[in-house]
VOGU-3710 file (C-alpha; in Angstrom, 3 decimals, decimal comma):
1> vqehhlsdda> -31,886/-15,759/-11,792  -29,082/-15,515/-14,539  -29,493/-11,689/-17,033  -30,901/-12,768/-20,477  -27,459/-10,215/-21,854  -25,517/-13,089/-20,680  -23,330/-15,145/-22,824  -23,534/-19,074/-22,906  -19,946/-18,974/-21,283  -20,756/-16,757/-18,862
11> klvqrqalag> -23,983/-18,219/-17,602  -21,317/-21,325/-17,516  -19,093/-19,501/-15,340  -21,825/-18,279/-12,745  -23,676/-21,392/-12,493  -20,104/-23,230/-11,330  -19,316/-19,917/-8,913  -22,749/-20,434/-7,240  -22,749/-24,356/-7,059  -19,272/-23,879/-5,893
21> llwckqfyny> -20,251/-21,472/-3,013  -22,967/-23,701/-2,320  -20,664/-26,987/-2,112  -18,513/-24,846/0,984  -21,888/-25,315/3,050  -20,353/-27,374/6,127  -21,624/-27,736/9,776  -19,175/-26,232/12,210  -19,548/-27,112/15,754  -16,829/-25,252/18,382
31> hvyrwlegdp> -18,150/-24,741/21,892  -15,316/-22,923/23,463  -15,745/-23,672/27,094  -16,318/-27,280/26,354  -12,715/-27,169/24,051  -11,215/-25,306/27,008  -12,403/-28,020/30,156  -11,508/-30,926/28,069  -12,975/-34,021/27,260  -14,544/-35,919/30,201
41> tgppppperw> -14,117/-39,144/29,422  -9,989/-38,266/28,423  -7,209/-36,861/30,596  -7,436/-33,290/32,032  -5,491/-30,633/29,318  -3,010/-28,853/30,862  -4,119/-25,499/32,839  -2,330/-23,266/30,574  -4,995/-23,919/28,185  -7,730/-21,959/30,088
51> hgrndewthi> -5,044/-18,923/29,132  -4,744/-20,230/25,552  -6,448/-19,994/22,583  -9,809/-18,253/22,714  -9,872/-18,137/26,518  -11,751/-14,745/26,055  -14,594/-16,138/23,884  -15,991/-18,538/26,522  -19,278/-17,384/25,121  -19,044/-19,314/21,621
61> vnedvllmpd> -21,486/-22,022/21,178  -21,138/-22,607/17,226  -23,598/-25,257/15,839  -24,472/-24,418/12,750  -24,196/-24,764/8,677  -21,969/-21,988/7,607  -20,302/-20,884/4,570  -16,482/-22,002/4,966  -13,713/-20,833/2,714  -13,090/-24,017/1,519
71> aweypwyaaw> -14,880/-26,580/3,095  -11,888/-29,201/2,974  -8,550/-27,435/3,295  -10,276/-24,552/5,395  -12,988/-25,776/7,035  -13,801/-23,168/9,578  -15,623/-19,723/8,759  -14,009/-16,679/8,472  -15,890/-13,187/9,366  -14,652/-11,132/6,348
81> dlafhavtia> -14,528/-13,821/3,790  -18,204/-14,762/5,074  -19,467/-11,046/4,131  -18,674/-12,035/0,641  -20,288/-15,081/0,556  -23,018/-14,171/1,798  -23,855/-11,306/-0,236  -23,203/-13,823/-3,384  -25,430/-16,512/-2,254  -28,277/-14,090/-1,517
91> midpafakgq> -28,603/-14,008/-5,482  -29,993/-17,807/-4,992  -30,613/-17,886/-1,601  -31,369/-14,542/0,514  -32,836/-16,035/3,272  -29,856/-18,389/4,087  -28,045/-14,794/3,330  -29,713/-13,334/5,999  -29,263/-16,179/8,511  -25,336/-16,018/7,968
101> cllmlsslyq> -25,169/-12,520/9,123  -27,676/-12,898/11,765  -25,650/-15,879/12,985  -22,167/-13,895/12,990  -24,497/-11,155/15,400  -25,925/-13,572/17,625  -25,224/-14,102/21,336  -23,413/-17,697/20,792  -21,113/-15,429/18,291  -20,633/-11,770/18,732
111> hphgeipaye> -18,928/-11,191/21,872  -20,348/-9,151/25,079  -18,347/-6,233/24,207  -19,509/-6,387/20,463  -16,621/-7,935/18,418  -17,251/-10,223/15,758  -14,999/-13,339/16,120  -12,609/-13,464/13,602  -11,935/-17,320/12,594  -11,316/-20,359/14,828
121> wdfsnanppv> -7,382/-20,180/15,509  -7,619/-16,493/17,068  -11,607/-14,843/17,204  -10,035/-11,767/18,592  -7,820/-11,090/15,703  -9,551/-7,635/13,678  -10,734/-8,414/10,295  -12,169/-5,457/8,272  -15,742/-4,750/9,402  -17,635/-4,658/6,499
131> lawavwqiyl> -20,712/-7,285/7,719  -22,648/-3,805/8,020  -22,105/-3,544/4,420  -23,115/-7,143/3,554  -26,084/-6,577/5,660  -26,961/-3,640/3,072  -26,263/-5,171/0,004  -28,165/-8,089/0,965  -31,306/-6,083/1,684  -30,937/-4,346/-1,340
141> ldaassadgq> -30,661/-7,350/-3,792  -33,367/-9,019/-1,542  -35,804/-5,703/-2,315  -34,462/-5,941/-6,334  -35,763/-9,532/-6,517  -39,203/-8,787/-4,844  -42,476/-8,235/-6,289  -42,840/-5,087/-4,504  -39,657/-3,544/-4,524  -39,231/-4,119/-0,773
151> gdlgflatay> -36,459/-5,454/1,630  -37,103/-7,709/4,953  -37,313/-4,716/7,344  -37,076/-7,047/10,044  -33,601/-8,222/8,942  -32,400/-4,639/8,227  -33,443/-3,635/12,191  -32,302/-6,718/13,701  -28,940/-6,792/12,430  -28,638/-2,897/12,857
161> rqlltylssw> -29,245/-3,270/16,541  -26,465/-5,706/16,993  -24,149/-3,969/14,455  -24,219/-0,777/16,847  -22,685/-2,629/19,316  -19,957/-3,984/16,538  -19,498/-0,638/15,848  -18,886/0,720/19,500  -16,511/-2,118/19,804  -14,487/-0,300/17,069
171> lntkdplgkd> -14,800/3,222/18,165  -13,600/2,070/21,845  -10,870/-0,634/21,497  -9,178/0,022/17,974  -7,575/3,733/18,669  -4,598/2,967/20,520  -3,497/6,877/20,334  -6,479/8,495/21,503  -6,241/10,310/18,240  -9,199/8,942/15,946
181> lyaggflgmd> -6,757/7,234/14,073  -7,860/3,316/14,063  -5,590/0,243/13,771  -6,336/-3,572/13,923  -3,180/-5,668/12,669  -2,841/-7,063/9,137  -6,574/-6,560/8,628  -7,165/-9,428/6,582  -4,102/-8,365/3,777  -1,698/-10,539/5,276
191> nigifnrdet> 1,627/-9,837/4,083  0,602/-6,247/2,216  2,548/-3,858/4,826  6,664/-3,363/4,835  6,191/-4,464/8,425  4,337/-7,740/10,174  1,157/-5,533/11,120  0,611/-8,014/13,807  3,815/-8,033/15,275  5,470/-4,577/17,751
201> lptggqlvqs> 7,030/-2,767/15,090  10,836/-3,519/14,342  11,600/0,473/14,513  9,492/0,960/17,994  6,729/2,878/18,063  3,053/2,623/17,202  1,615/1,980/13,211  -1,051/4,093/12,171  -2,493/2,325/9,210  -4,734/4,448/6,715
211> dgtawvahlv> -6,602/1,203/6,394  -7,687/0,864/9,597  -9,068/4,286/10,060  -10,737/4,233/6,652  -12,443/0,714/7,339  -13,840/2,568/10,440  -15,169/5,669/8,291  -16,879/2,372/5,845  -18,424/1,091/8,846  -19,966/4,278/10,280
221> iqmaeialel> -21,322/5,232/7,034  -22,981/2,171/6,298  -24,342/1,984/9,395  -25,630/5,646/8,859  -27,425/4,083/5,036  -29,288/1,666/6,697  -30,736/3,928/9,375  -31,756/6,469/6,802  -33,694/3,496/5,222  -34,878/2,329/8,655
231> nrhapgypqd> -36,221/5,656/9,648  -38,079/6,143/6,217  -40,245/3,238/7,392  -40,069/3,465/11,083  -39,121/7,118/11,969  -36,997/6,953/15,712  -33,358/6,819/14,299  -32,643/10,580/13,718  -30,190/10,677/16,982  -28,233/7,707/15,549
241> iekmlldfai> -27,700/9,095/12,379  -26,959/12,775/13,408  -24,299/10,172/15,762  -22,919/8,455/13,186  -22,687/11,728/10,582  -20,805/13,754/13,667  -18,346/10,235/14,263  -17,848/10,121/9,549  -16,806/13,901/10,040  -14,644/13,001/12,780
251> vtdslehgrd> -12,967/10,091/11,617  -12,766/11,927/7,600  -11,137/15,087/9,116  -8,363/12,152/10,851  -7,872/11,007/7,474  -7,830/14,597/5,739  -6,059/16,833/8,250  -4,143/14,093/10,661  -4,074/14,613/14,244  -1,286/16,411/16,462
261> gvslwnhevg> 1,132/15,801/13,228  0,002/12,290/12,282  -1,109/12,568/9,006  -2,415/9,693/6,960  -2,236/11,599/3,571  1,258/11,981/1,913  1,253/14,717/-0,405  4,411/13,692/-2,364  3,060/10,457/-3,234  -0,504/11,300/-3,894
271> fycdaivqad> -2,081/8,380/-1,567  -2,907/7,710/2,035  -0,075/6,111/3,771  0,771/4,876/7,479  2,812/6,578/9,923  4,968/5,242/12,426  4,247/7,374/15,747  7,136/7,462/18,021  6,506/7,844/22,222  7,535/11,529/22,169
281> gsqsqlgvis> 5,284/12,215/19,083  7,758/12,498/16,422  6,396/10,711/13,533  7,718/8,924/10,005  5,180/8,430/7,023  5,449/5,824/5,110  4,979/5,997/1,233  3,710/2,756/0,095  0,966/2,311/-3,078  -0,606/-0,380/-2,568
291> mqaiipmlac> -4,400/-2,136/-1,901  -4,357/-0,999/1,632  -4,515/2,778/0,647  -7,436/2,446/-1,910  -9,743/1,425/1,625  -10,331/5,493/1,964  -11,671/5,575/-1,213  -14,510/2,865/-0,554  -15,692/4,514/2,577  -18,354/6,749/0,701
301> avipisgqhm> -22,323/7,075/0,288  -24,239/8,803/-2,027  -28,193/9,956/-0,997  -30,062/10,409/-3,699  -32,148/13,662/-3,359  -34,014/13,880/-7,065  -34,590/11,911/-9,829  -35,848/8,334/-10,126  -35,214/7,462/-6,510  -38,447/9,330/-5,552
311> anglqlgpea> -40,447/7,288/-7,562  -38,938/3,819/-6,300  -38,840/4,986/-2,798  -35,570/5,140/-2,410  -35,376/8,946/-1,598  -33,439/9,573/1,718  -31,844/13,068/0,874  -33,761/15,376/3,165  -33,451/13,730/5,857  -30,280/13,264/5,339
321> iklrervlah> -29,523/17,268/4,331  -31,118/18,002/7,485  -28,994/15,997/9,759  -25,852/17,131/8,292  -26,984/20,855/8,659  -27,773/19,752/12,331  -24,085/18,329/12,699  -22,788/21,416/11,110  -24,579/23,904/13,404  -22,549/22,512/16,400
331> hpelsgsial> -18,886/21,581/14,582  -18,612/23,790/11,865  -15,038/23,035/11,851  -15,611/20,012/10,582  -17,675/21,530/6,910  -15,456/20,150/4,690  -15,412/16,516/6,176  -19,209/15,586/6,063  -20,548/15,599/2,728  -20,306/16,951/-0,801
341> tpehgdgtam> -23,521/18,909/-1,670  -25,063/18,369/-4,392  -23,808/21,270/-6,736  -20,096/19,803/-6,607  -21,971/17,065/-8,036  -24,388/16,844/-11,222  -27,058/17,902/-8,782  -29,051/15,002/-8,255  -27,453/13,580/-4,908  -25,381/14,379/-2,026
351> lftvvppgrl> -21,950/12,359/-1,278  -20,606/11,266/2,021  -16,737/10,584/1,313  -13,659/10,402/3,337  -11,676/11,492/-0,180  -12,535/14,770/-1,972  -12,282/15,189/-5,890  -8,705/16,463/-6,106  -7,704/13,398/-3,502  -9,811/11,100/-5,590
361> rrilehvlnp> -7,968/12,244/-8,914  -4,944/11,524/-7,582  -5,449/8,213/-6,258  -7,112/7,400/-8,850  -4,058/8,229/-11,252  -1,963/5,609/-9,325  -4,814/2,944/-9,546  -5,718/3,230/-13,366  -1,999/3,453/-14,344  -0,844/0,121/-15,999
371> iemlsehgvr> 2,647/0,721/-14,960  1,267/0,571/-11,249  -1,696/-1,097/-10,062  -4,196/-1,348/-13,392  -3,422/-4,889/-15,024  -5,153/-6,295/-17,892  -7,166/-8,030/-15,331  -8,048/-6,378/-12,202  -6,265/-3,751/-9,767  -3,352/-5,198/-8,171
381> slsavyrddp> -2,843/-5,386/-4,456  0,546/-3,770/-5,199  2,489/-1,189/-7,550  4,446/-3,128/-10,107  6,816/0,062/-9,933  7,973/-1,999/-7,064  9,241/-5,135/-9,361  12,694/-3,993/-9,592  13,202/-1,110/-7,391  11,219/-2,248/-4,260
391> ytftvgdqtf> 10,023/0,350/-1,535  12,913/0,913/1,017  12,191/2,466/4,539  15,417/3,204/6,720  15,201/3,982/10,167  18,577/4,087/11,876  20,830/1,824/10,376  17,850/-0,842/9,190  16,529/-1,018/6,308  12,755/-2,502/5,131
401> tlpywpaesr> 12,167/-3,686/1,679  8,982/-4,020/-0,201  9,059/-5,937/-3,577  6,281/-6,773/-6,010  5,366/-10,506/-6,431  2,807/-10,375/-8,923  2,446/-14,665/-7,781  3,064/-16,456/-4,968  4,528/-14,743/-1,482  8,141/-15,470/-1,421
411> nrmfggnsnw> 8,879/-15,159/2,729  6,752/-16,905/5,276  4,805/-13,803/6,815  1,626/-15,274/7,489  2,441/-18,628/7,064  3,699/-17,503/3,315  0,499/-19,243/1,891  -1,354/-16,212/0,504  0,154/-12,722/-1,043  -0,716/-9,138/-1,077
421> rgpiwfpinv> 2,142/-7,983/-2,626  0,794/-7,960/-5,911  -1,743/-10,513/-7,050  -5,342/-9,495/-7,759  -8,112/-10,357/-4,874  -11,416/-10,204/-5,785  -13,277/-8,876/-3,209  -11,478/-5,745/-2,792  -11,632/-4,793/-6,563  -15,513/-5,879/-6,397
431> mivqtlaayd> -15,599/-2,863/-3,783  -13,574/-0,514/-5,823  -16,201/-1,337/-9,038  -19,479/-0,575/-6,562  -17,172/2,605/-5,494  -16,884/3,953/-8,687  -20,084/3,311/-9,888  -21,101/5,346/-6,405  -18,872/8,284/-7,442  -19,703/8,525/-10,713
441> affgdtfaie> -23,663/8,725/-9,336  -22,781/11,771/-7,699  -20,275/13,377/-10,175  -22,231/12,403/-13,459  -20,502/13,922/-16,387  -18,898/16,907/-14,430  -15,813/14,406/-13,303  -13,638/12,610/-16,001  -10,522/11,019/-15,845  -7,748/9,628/-17,876
451> ypsdsgqevs> -7,890/6,228/-18,600  -5,788/4,281/-18,635  -3,977/7,056/-16,631  -1,414/8,944/-19,324  -3,111/8,104/-22,026  -4,734/11,163/-23,103  -8,238/9,720/-22,724  -10,733/11,261/-20,629  -13,853/9,138/-19,645  -16,391/8,835/-17,280
461> lahvaadlae> -15,959/6,859/-13,482  -18,795/4,662/-15,018  -16,682/3,915/-18,300  -13,736/2,917/-15,669  -16,457/0,706/-13,455  -17,479/-1,212/-16,360  -14,092/-1,630/-17,989  -12,700/-2,965/-14,652  -15,693/-5,446/-14,341  -14,778/-6,963/-18,152
471> rltsiflrge> -10,850/-7,307/-17,003  -11,696/-9,085/-13,730  -14,375/-11,351/-15,256  -11,823/-11,943/-18,280  -10,720/-14,309/-15,908  -12,746/-16,826/-16,030  -14,272/-16,218/-19,666  -12,968/-18,061/-22,652  -11,277/-15,648/-25,037  -11,279/-15,037/-28,330
481> dgqrvvfgdn> -8,199/-17,599/-28,784  -10,398/-20,626/-26,865  -8,176/-19,857/-23,821  -9,138/-18,811/-20,237  -6,934/-17,050/-18,267  -7,332/-18,593/-14,895  -5,849/-22,000/-16,438  -2,914/-19,818/-17,250  -0,150/-22,104/-19,460  -1,702/-25,776/-18,257
491> dyfqndphwr> -2,503/-26,719/-21,629  -4,339/-29,752/-20,228  -7,108/-27,688/-18,669  -6,851/-25,634/-21,348  -7,402/-28,112/-24,402  -9,196/-31,024/-22,758  -12,600/-31,534/-23,369  -13,416/-33,223/-20,017  -11,870/-29,960/-18,081  -11,539/-26,873/-20,192
501> dlvpfyeyfd> -14,973/-25,764/-18,931  -14,746/-27,184/-14,955  -13,901/-23,518/-14,146  -11,748/-23,095/-10,485  -12,260/-20,007/-8,780  -8,774/-19,470/-6,875  -7,925/-17,748/-4,305  -6,326/-15,040/-5,593  -5,060/-14,209/-9,418  -1,551/-13,168/-11,047
511> gddghglgas> -0,771/-9,380/-10,851  0,672/-9,650/-14,339  -1,110/-12,128/-16,586  -4,327/-13,419/-14,394  -3,521/-17,316/-13,901  -5,037/-18,862/-10,713  -2,943/-18,783/-7,686  -3,253/-19,979/-4,269  -6,144/-22,720/-3,243  -7,919/-23,807/-6,532
521> hqtgwtatva> -10,091/-26,100/-5,112  -12,146/-23,568/-3,313  -14,545/-20,660/-4,121  -14,903/-18,413/-1,321  -14,837/-15,039/-2,071  -13,861/-15,482/-5,484  -17,595/-16,057/-6,214  -18,017/-12,766/-6,284  -17,321/-13,094/-9,558  -20,971/-14,139/-10,222
531> imlqlggslr> -22,411/-10,792/-9,114  -20,034/-9,258/-11,558  -20,999/-11,211/-14,458  -24,770/-10,257/-13,424  -24,376/-6,470/-12,959  -21,054/-5,679/-14,524  -19,899/-1,952/-13,733  -23,441/-1,241/-12,536  -22,752/-2,811/-9,402  -23,760/0,151/-7,669
541> lrg> -27,058/-1,611/-5,793  -28,871/1,597/-5,012  -30,264/3,156/-8,370
//
């Protein structure tokens, strides 16, 4: 399994990451109806229980071995965590990885209306919809490791059918304003916002979320890629693909141009930002530079039209081009929102993307700036410019602030046991590296960016992806000084011969120096470092 080019130390880290993920397998048993009904041998529960936690999920019958964030402190599944767990474990057990995804999409887990259960204490909470991405990555990893290069089409088709209802649930229930601008609460990033996004706004009005809308675009385009692949083997999906390309264009247009004066692109800041919309239609736009505003960049897919992809069977371009033209024939107003054609890149592919090249460049100026989001060990979750000068938002006589905290949280929002206001989180960093590799596959040598920002040195996006991968893996690998960044200033773990090579895969990492933070005894989604070590900046599995 392990690549020959890896050093002995890199192989050690990779083995331990995968072993930690295996250790987090645990049997999980939760029958919601049985729990609401109470133990027949004990006193009856209070009648209020029938209107309490998970009362809308009475179909849930979970009795399976699942990948947990941690089999000790967090012995329950979390939907978006599990997506990253499954992709990583596909390196060594693709059958189990596929089974984890199909469980989430089975009738004993997925809600009849299409939602995926989030986690035990509130199945209805909206997590980032990354399961379609996970299904697609697992399919590609499985294909890459098979003797004939063919993936499991049965798995892909089965997952796709259920993912359609998942997509429909987002399109139909997460658009509170009816303007193709989607919300979903905290969306997995706990305290990243200036407000608690799971509660009523203290300012009044409705919060329109840049990441909520972008996650929908990401889900739609991943589904379109899956449908294109299925159509290549069993024609019959063009209507599905055409519908998804239209949905993608509509959501992209919403992010790019806004709706009825509600815009999510902040021209002054050069970033996608949330907006507060009042009942009278007036709006206030935020200007926070954070990880949530990077999510629109992740919503992209590169479809090759020439080159080596024709030989390996991944050439889907002609069908995508034909369906793109069908959409534009009926909706010419969306011409700038459905795809960049080959002449906009190096000529070998087409690019479906939320973010046009000009905006991509402006976003990356922030992301790749050491003063802002680029640390020595990955991309921070919040710009470090807020360290001494917190972001401030004032409404009437109310003032709200958002500071940069590189380590643990300093407030109790969402329990205070995680922090998205500065630290480095591995799963989104993995997707950033993969996304940059995808953009490079389209642009090639036609797009260069200053890296780091304001350095005067321009490089390709492939170079940026490779360097970011090295920064992230450097957290765990022994440096030239013999130290591991993850241990920080703990001399005992750094130097004791019995501990120095037992690598912990923390929940998240300090935005300044990279040492481990949060839960130290779990592996969870930080196990994605195993894939990062394997593929580096070539994390884009297709091509």
